[in-house]
C-alpha positions as CSV (number, residue, x, y, z in Angstrom):
1,M,-81.6,35.3,55.4
2,N,-81.8,34.8,51.6
3,S,-79.8,37.2,49.4
4,V,-80.9,38.0,45.8
5,P,-77.8,38.2,43.5
6,K,-77.3,41.4,41.5
7,A,-77.7,39.6,38.2
8,G,-79.7,42.4,36.6
9,E,-83.3,42.7,35.5
10,F,-85.3,41.7,32.4
11,L,-88.7,43.3,31.7
12,G,-88.5,45.1,35.1
13,H,-88.1,41.8,37.1
14,P,-85.1,39.9,38.5
15,K,-83.6,37.6,35.9
16,G,-84.1,34.8,38.5
17,L,-87.8,35.0,37.8
18,F,-87.3,33.9,34.2
19,L,-85.1,31.0,35.3
20,L,-87.9,29.8,37.6
21,F,-90.4,30.5,34.7
22,G,-88.3,28.1,32.4
23,T,-87.8,25.5,35.1
24,E,-91.5,25.3,35.8
25,M,-92.5,25.5,32.1
26,W,-90.4,22.5,31.2
27,E,-91.5,20.5,34.3
28,R,-95.2,21.2,33.4
29,F,-94.3,20.2,29.8
30,G,-93.2,16.8,31.0
31,Y,-96.0,16.2,33.5
32,Y,-98.9,17.3,31.2
33,G,-97.3,15.5,28.2
34,M,-97.2,12.3,30.2
35,R,-100.7,12.7,31.7
36,A,-102.2,13.4,28.3
37,I,-101.3,9.9,27.0
38,L,-101.4,7.9,30.2
39,V,-105.0,6.6,30.0
40,L,-104.8,6.2,26.3
41,Y,-101.7,4.0,26.7
42,L,-103.4,1.9,29.4
43,V,-106.4,1.1,27.2
44,A,-104.6,0.7,23.9
45,Q,-104.5,-2.9,22.7
46,V,-101.4,-5.0,23.5
47,Q,-100.6,-5.4,19.8
48,N,-100.6,-1.5,19.5
49,G,-98.1,-1.2,22.3
50,G,-100.5,-0.6,25.2
51,F,-101.6,-2.7,28.1
52,G,-105.1,-3.5,26.9
53,W,-106.8,-2.5,30.2
54,S,-110.5,-1.9,30.5
55,N,-111.7,1.7,30.7
56,A,-112.7,1.2,34.3
57,D,-109.3,-0.1,35.4
58,A,-107.4,2.6,33.5
59,L,-109.6,5.4,35.0
60,S,-109.3,3.9,38.5
61,L,-105.5,4.0,38.3
62,Y,-105.6,7.5,36.8
63,G,-107.6,8.6,39.8
64,T,-105.2,7.0,42.3
65,F,-102.2,8.6,40.5
66,T,-103.7,12.1,40.4
67,M,-104.7,11.7,44.1
68,A,-101.1,10.9,44.9
69,V,-100.0,14.0,43.0
70,Y,-101.8,16.1,45.6
71,L,-100.9,14.1,48.6
72,T,-97.1,13.8,48.2
73,P,-96.5,17.6,48.3
74,L,-97.6,17.5,52.0
75,F,-94.5,15.4,52.8
76,G,-92.3,17.1,50.2
77,G,-93.0,20.6,51.5
78,W,-92.2,19.5,55.0
79,L,-89.0,17.8,53.9
80,A,-87.9,20.9,52.0
81,D,-88.7,23.3,54.9
82,N,-87.1,21.2,57.6
83,V,-84.3,19.2,56.0
84,L,-83.4,19.8,52.3
85,G,-84.2,23.4,51.5
86,Q,-86.2,24.3,48.5
87,R,-83.4,24.3,46.0
88,K,-82.2,20.7,46.7
89,A,-85.8,19.5,46.9
90,I,-86.6,20.8,43.4
91,I,-83.5,19.3,41.9
92,I,-84.0,15.9,43.6
93,G,-87.7,16.0,42.7
94,G,-86.9,16.8,39.0
95,I,-84.3,14.0,38.8
96,L,-86.9,11.5,40.2
97,M,-89.6,12.7,37.8
98,A,-87.2,12.4,34.8
99,A,-86.3,8.9,35.9
100,G,-90.0,8.1,36.1
101,H,-90.7,9.3,32.6
102,F,-87.8,7.4,31.1
103,I,-88.6,4.2,32.9
104,M,-92.1,4.4,31.5
105,G,-90.5,4.9,28.1
106,I,-88.6,1.5,28.3
107,P,-89.9,-0.7,25.4
108,H,-91.9,-3.7,26.5
109,S,-89.6,-6.0,24.6
110,V,-86.7,-5.0,26.9
111,V,-88.6,-5.8,30.1
112,A,-90.7,-8.7,28.8
113,G,-92.8,-10.2,31.6
114,Q,-92.2,-7.2,33.9
115,E,-93.9,-4.5,31.9
116,V,-96.6,-3.7,34.5
117,N,-94.1,-3.7,37.4
118,V,-91.7,-1.4,35.5
119,F,-94.7,0.9,34.7
120,Y,-95.7,1.1,38.4
121,L,-92.1,1.9,39.3
122,G,-92.1,4.8,36.8
123,L,-95.4,6.2,38.2
124,A,-94.1,5.9,41.8
125,L,-91.0,7.9,41.0
126,L,-93.2,10.5,39.3
127,C,-95.3,10.8,42.4
128,L,-92.3,11.1,44.8
129,G,-90.6,13.6,42.5
130,N,-93.7,15.7,42.2
131,G,-94.0,15.8,46.0
132,L,-90.6,17.4,46.2
133,F,-90.9,19.7,43.2
134,K,-94.5,21.0,43.4
135,P,-94.7,22.8,46.7
136,N,-91.4,24.6,46.6
137,I,-90.8,26.4,43.3
138,S,-93.7,28.8,43.7
139,T,-92.4,29.9,47.1
140,M,-89.1,30.8,45.5
141,V,-90.8,33.2,43.2
142,G,-92.0,35.3,46.2
143,D,-88.5,35.1,47.8
144,L,-87.1,37.1,44.8
145,Y,-88.9,40.2,46.1
146,Q,-88.7,42.3,49.3
147,E,-91.8,42.6,51.4
148,G,-94.1,45.2,49.9
149,D,-92.5,45.1,46.5
150,K,-95.4,46.0,44.1
151,R,-93.8,43.8,41.3
152,R,-94.7,40.6,43.2
153,D,-98.2,40.2,41.6
154,G,-96.8,40.8,38.2
155,A,-94.1,38.2,38.9
156,F,-96.6,35.5,39.7
157,T,-98.6,36.5,36.5
158,I,-95.4,35.8,34.4
159,F,-94.6,32.6,36.4
160,Y,-98.1,31.1,35.9
161,M,-98.0,31.9,32.2
162,G,-95.0,29.6,32.2
163,I,-97.1,26.9,33.8
164,N,-99.8,27.2,31.2
165,L,-97.3,27.4,28.3
166,G,-95.8,24.1,29.4
167,G,-99.2,22.7,30.0
168,A,-100.3,23.6,26.5
169,L,-97.1,22.4,24.7
170,G,-96.6,19.1,26.6
171,P,-99.7,17.3,25.3
172,L,-99.1,18.6,21.8
173,V,-95.6,17.3,21.6
174,A,-95.8,14.1,23.6
175,G,-99.2,13.3,22.1
176,Y,-97.9,13.8,18.6
177,V,-94.8,11.7,19.2
178,A,-96.9,8.9,20.8
179,A,-99.3,8.9,17.8
180,V,-96.6,8.8,15.1
181,V,-93.9,6.7,16.8
182,N,-95.2,4.8,19.9
183,W,-96.3,5.3,23.4
184,Q,-92.8,4.8,24.9
185,A,-91.4,7.6,22.7
186,G,-94.2,9.9,24.0
187,F,-93.1,9.2,27.6
188,I,-89.5,9.8,26.6
189,A,-90.4,13.1,25.0
190,A,-92.0,14.2,28.3
191,G,-88.9,13.1,30.1
192,V,-86.7,15.3,27.9
193,G,-88.7,18.3,29.1
194,M,-88.0,17.3,32.7
195,I,-84.3,16.9,32.0
196,I,-84.2,20.5,30.5
197,S,-85.9,21.8,33.7
198,V,-83.3,20.1,36.0
199,V,-80.3,21.2,33.9
200,M,-81.5,24.8,33.9
201,Q,-81.6,24.7,37.7
202,L,-78.2,23.0,38.1
203,I,-76.3,25.4,35.7
204,L,-78.0,28.8,36.3
205,S,-79.5,28.8,39.8
206,Q,-76.4,30.1,41.7
207,K,-76.0,32.9,39.3
208,Y,-79.6,34.1,39.2
209,L,-81.0,32.9,42.5
210,G,-78.1,33.3,44.9
211,D,-78.8,31.8,48.3
212,I,-82.6,31.7,47.7
213,G,-84.0,28.2,48.6
214,K,-80.7,26.8,49.9
215,V,-81.5,26.9,53.7
216,P,-84.6,25.1,55.2
217,S,-87.0,27.9,56.2
218,A,-89.5,26.4,58.6
219,K,-87.6,26.3,61.9
220,L,-88.6,29.8,63.0
221,S,-92.2,29.2,61.9
222,Q,-92.3,26.0,63.9
223,Q,-91.1,27.8,67.0
224,M,-93.8,30.4,66.6
225,S,-96.4,27.7,66.1
226,D,-95.2,25.8,69.2
227,S,-95.6,28.9,71.3
228,L,-99.1,29.5,70.1
229,T,-100.6,26.0,70.2
230,K,-101.7,26.3,73.8
231,E,-103.9,29.3,73.1
232,P,-107.6,28.4,72.6
233,L,-109.3,29.3,69.4
234,T,-111.4,32.5,69.4
235,K,-114.9,32.7,68.1
236,K,-113.6,34.6,65.0
237,E,-111.0,31.9,64.3
238,K,-113.6,29.1,64.7
239,D,-115.9,30.9,62.3
240,R,-113.1,31.3,59.7
241,I,-112.2,27.6,60.0
242,R,-115.9,26.8,59.3
243,V,-115.6,28.8,56.1
244,I,-112.4,26.9,55.1
245,F,-114.1,23.5,55.7
246,T,-117.3,24.5,53.9
247,M,-115.6,25.7,50.8
248,S,-113.1,22.8,50.8
249,V,-116.1,20.4,50.7
250,F,-117.6,22.3,47.7
251,S,-114.2,22.3,46.0
252,I,-114.4,18.4,46.0
253,I,-117.5,18.6,43.9
254,F,-115.9,21.0,41.4
255,W,-112.6,19.1,41.0
256,M,-114.4,15.8,40.8
257,G,-116.2,17.1,37.7
258,F,-113.3,19.1,36.3
259,E,-110.7,16.3,36.6
260,Q,-112.7,14.2,34.2
261,A,-110.6,16.0,31.6
262,G,-107.5,13.7,31.7
263,G,-109.5,10.5,32.2
264,L,-113.1,10.0,31.0
265,M,-112.9,12.9,28.5
266,N,-109.6,11.7,27.2
267,L,-111.2,8.4,26.3
268,F,-114.2,10.2,24.9
269,A,-112.0,12.2,22.6
270,N,-110.2,9.0,21.5
271,D,-113.1,6.7,20.9
272,Y,-116.2,8.8,20.3
273,T,-115.1,12.0,18.6
274,N,-114.5,12.8,14.9
275,R,-111.0,14.2,15.0
276,M,-110.4,14.5,11.3
277,F,-109.5,18.1,10.2
278,M,-108.5,18.8,6.6
279,G,-107.3,15.2,6.1
280,F,-105.3,15.1,9.3
281,E,-106.4,13.1,12.4
282,I,-105.9,15.2,15.5
283,P,-104.4,13.1,18.3
284,A,-106.9,12.7,21.2
285,S,-104.2,13.9,23.6
286,W,-104.1,17.3,22.0
287,F,-107.4,18.2,23.6
288,Q,-105.6,18.2,27.0
289,S,-103.9,21.4,25.8
290,L,-107.2,23.3,25.6
291,N,-107.4,24.1,29.3
292,S,-104.0,25.8,29.4
293,I,-104.6,27.6,26.2
294,F,-108.0,28.9,27.4
295,I,-106.4,30.1,30.7
296,I,-103.9,32.1,28.7
297,V,-106.7,33.6,26.6
298,F,-109.4,34.2,29.2
299,A,-107.5,35.0,32.5
300,P,-106.8,38.6,31.4
301,L,-110.5,39.0,30.3
302,V,-111.8,37.6,33.6
303,A,-109.4,39.9,35.5
304,M,-110.7,42.9,33.5
305,I,-114.3,42.0,34.3
306,W,-113.6,41.9,38.0
307,L,-111.9,45.3,37.7
308,K,-114.9,46.8,35.8
309,L,-117.3,45.5,38.5
310,D,-115.3,47.3,41.2
311,N,-117.4,47.4,44.4
312,K,-120.0,45.1,42.7
313,E,-117.4,42.4,42.3
314,P,-118.9,39.1,43.7
315,N,-117.6,37.9,47.0
316,S,-115.5,34.6,47.2
317,P,-118.5,32.2,47.9
318,V,-120.5,33.7,45.0
319,K,-117.5,33.3,42.7
320,F,-117.4,29.7,43.9
321,A,-121.0,29.3,42.9
322,I,-120.4,30.9,39.4
323,G,-117.5,28.4,38.9
324,L,-119.9,25.5,39.7
325,V,-122.4,26.9,37.2
326,F,-119.8,26.9,34.5
327,L,-118.9,23.3,35.5
328,A,-122.5,22.3,35.0
329,L,-122.6,24.1,31.6
330,G,-119.7,22.0,30.4
331,F,-121.6,18.8,31.2
332,L,-124.7,20.3,29.6
333,T,-122.7,20.7,26.4
334,M,-121.8,17.1,26.4
335,M,-125.4,16.1,27.1
336,L,-126.5,18.1,24.1
337,A,-123.7,16.5,22.0
338,L,-125.0,13.0,22.8
339,A,-128.7,14.0,22.4
340,T,-128.2,15.7,19.0
341,E,-125.5,13.4,17.5
342,G,-126.1,10.1,19.3
343,G,-126.8,7.0,17.3
344,E,-128.0,3.5,17.9
345,A,-124.6,2.0,18.1
346,G,-122.8,3.7,21.0
347,D,-119.4,2.3,20.1
348,T,-119.5,3.9,16.6
349,L,-120.7,7.4,17.7
350,Q,-118.5,10.2,16.4
351,I,-119.4,13.6,17.7
352,S,-118.0,16.9,16.4
353,M,-114.8,18.3,18.0
354,I,-116.6,21.6,18.7
355,W,-118.5,20.0,21.6
356,L,-115.2,19.1,23.3
357,V,-113.8,22.6,22.7
358,L,-116.9,24.1,24.3
359,F,-116.7,21.6,27.2
360,Y,-113.1,22.7,28.0
361,M,-113.9,26.4,27.5
362,F,-116.8,26.3,30.1
363,H,-114.7,24.3,32.6
364,T,-111.8,26.7,32.2
365,L,-114.0,29.7,32.9
366,G,-115.3,27.9,36.0
367,E,-111.7,27.2,37.1
368,L,-110.8,30.9,36.7
369,C,-113.8,31.8,38.9
370,L,-113.2,29.2,41.6
371,S,-109.6,28.0,41.8
372,P,-107.7,31.3,42.6
373,I,-109.8,31.6,45.8
374,G,-108.6,28.4,47.3
375,L,-105.1,29.0,48.5
376,S,-105.7,32.7,49.0
377,M,-108.7,31.8,51.2
378,V,-106.7,29.5,53.4
379,S,-103.9,31.9,53.8
380,K,-106.3,34.8,54.7
381,L,-108.6,32.9,57.1
382,A,-106.4,30.2,58.8
383,P,-105.1,31.0,62.3
384,L,-101.3,31.1,62.1
385,R,-100.8,28.1,64.4
386,L,-103.1,26.0,62.1
387,A,-102.1,27.4,58.7
388,S,-100.1,24.3,57.6
389,L,-102.7,21.9,58.8
390,L,-105.6,23.7,57.1
391,M,-103.6,24.0,53.9
392,G,-103.0,20.3,54.1
393,I,-106.8,19.8,54.4
394,W,-107.4,21.9,51.3
395,F,-104.9,19.7,49.3
396,L,-106.4,16.6,50.9
397,C,-109.8,17.6,49.6
398,T,-108.3,18.1,46.1
399,A,-106.7,14.6,46.3
400,V,-110.0,13.0,47.3
401,A,-111.7,14.8,44.4
402,N,-109.2,13.4,42.0
403,K,-109.7,9.9,43.2
404,L,-113.5,10.3,43.0
405,A,-113.1,11.7,39.5
406,G,-111.4,8.4,38.5
407,L,-114.1,6.4,40.3
408,V,-117.0,8.2,38.6
409,G,-115.4,8.1,35.2
410,S,-114.8,4.3,35.5
411,F,-118.6,3.8,35.2
412,I,-118.3,4.6,31.5
413,G,-118.0,0.9,30.7
414,E,-117.3,-0.5,27.3
415,G,-118.8,-0.8,23.8
416,Q,-122.5,-0.5,23.3
417,E,-123.3,0.6,26.9
418,A,-120.6,3.4,27.0
419,M,-122.7,6.2,25.6
420,K,-125.7,5.4,27.7
421,N,-123.4,5.4,30.7
422,A,-121.7,8.6,29.6
423,M,-125.1,10.4,29.4
424,S,-125.8,9.3,33.0
425,I,-122.4,10.4,34.2
426,F,-122.8,13.8,32.5
427,I,-126.3,14.3,33.9
428,G,-125.2,13.3,37.4
429,L,-122.1,15.5,37.5
430,G,-123.9,18.4,35.9
431,G,-126.9,18.1,38.3
432,V,-124.7,17.9,41.4
433,A,-122.7,20.9,40.2
434,L,-125.8,23.0,39.6
435,L,-127.4,22.1,43.0
436,S,-124.1,22.8,44.7
437,A,-123.9,26.2,43.0
438,V,-127.4,27.1,44.3
439,L,-126.5,25.9,47.8
440,M,-123.2,27.9,47.8
441,Y,-125.1,31.0,46.7
442,L,-127.6,30.6,49.5
443,L,-124.8,30.2,52.0
444,S,-122.7,33.1,50.7
445,N,-123.8,35.8,53.0
446,K,-123.4,33.6,56.1
447,L,-119.9,32.6,54.9
448,V,-118.9,36.2,54.4
449,D,-120.2,37.0,57.9
450,W,-118.0,34.1,59.3
451,M,-115.0,35.6,57.5
452,H,-115.2,38.6,59.9
453,G,-113.9,41.2,57.4
454,A,-111.3,39.1,55.7
455,E,-113.1,39.4,52.4
456,G,-111.6,43.0,52.1
457,K,-114.2,44.5,49.7
458,H,-112.6,47.9,49.6
459,E,-108.9,46.9,49.2
460,P,-107.3,48.6,46.2
461,H,-106.5,46.1,43.4
462,T,-104.4,46.5,40.3
463,Q,-104.6,44.9,37.0
464,E,-101.5,42.8,37.8
465,H,-103.0,41.7,41.1
466,Y,-106.1,40.4,39.4
467,L,-104.1,38.6,36.7
468,A,-101.9,37.0,39.3
469,E,-105.0,35.9,41.2
470,E,-106.7,34.5,38.1
471,L,-103.6,32.7,36.9
472,E,-103.0,31.3,40.4
473,V,-105.5,28.8,39.2
474,S,-102.4,26.9,37.9
475,A,-100.6,26.7,41.2
476,E,-103.0,24.0,42.4
477,K,-102.4,22.0,39.1
478,Q,-98.7,21.9,39.4
């Protein structure tokens, strides 16, 4: 049984919440700072400190890396639940990620002839560390509160603000350091954030978290699962599993488009966008902060809209459809950018930054409509004995989407053909998103029927509940 230490409260919540807030914020600072410059580093010319890879090769690797980010937590979560406990898993994961950042920050001259191998070692450590860190820290937030504590929703709201604060600051700092010093310094800046995260846990966790996360917690659940595995699935359970599979497939389409942000759109910002503002050239990596900034700005507004709609609030499948429409609008924005500002020489095109800002705004609105539903849907609909398996399938679909995103983005090509290819990619992704939205809307009533009352239309909701639900968008991006 976990015990919460009597360390006092801050803003009406246990102080341990703000330790977890800071731990997650600095980890996200490191991860998003590194991710913002990763593709740009790969395609940068060798004489400029990069690897000189083609766009296709860089985006393919980016897709593989982000796929691994969503696959390794399946193993890391099991290891924490059954062997390490959440606290040790977070610390070990943080150390591995910090090592990955700093290894990627080793100057090429120090490892001459082994630059690529050293780079791959750094990426591998990041993936392994992420697998241990990602699935465990969010669970510890819930453990700070007794069952039925009304402060829990507000706690997750605060916690996910930390995610987005780190996600906004990381690209700004690491991107700036990479631009004015060199790429390796940018990776080191990201690693410093990870070190701060680990040190906070090592020094303060016992005082503010007590025994939370020390003992592996899955043994009892495994025993319950073992006792239930022999029971056949009921018709209600089969219908609910159909809903999970259906919406998981549609989520692949959304994330395949959304995750162009760190790959294709990062290159687009770098090569084909006029980034001059009042005599200052804005680093391309800074655009990676827009998503987190827009979440902080729009999540309360979206929550208020759902509250105002009350009983007219759309059901989960319809929200999915709305999210896909916003995804299509983002790509429509880029189609308009190319159509109105395109020139004959694709490699010299320089569109206005406002198009990219609008692109990220629409995609963030789509994310706020769709993403909070995912984990909540699995937890509500999955039979207890299959909950872990179905949650794994949800993350597996997200991993597949990230790999597909890299594959689709890799068709951008080089030079003169890049803009023609970009228009085709935007049309394809936007068209698929729009058709998927229509199909999801047409299926919505049937999916709600298959939920067998789990949608809970008449459950009372508070402002904090909605904010936590909207900001839970970031849990899947950890």
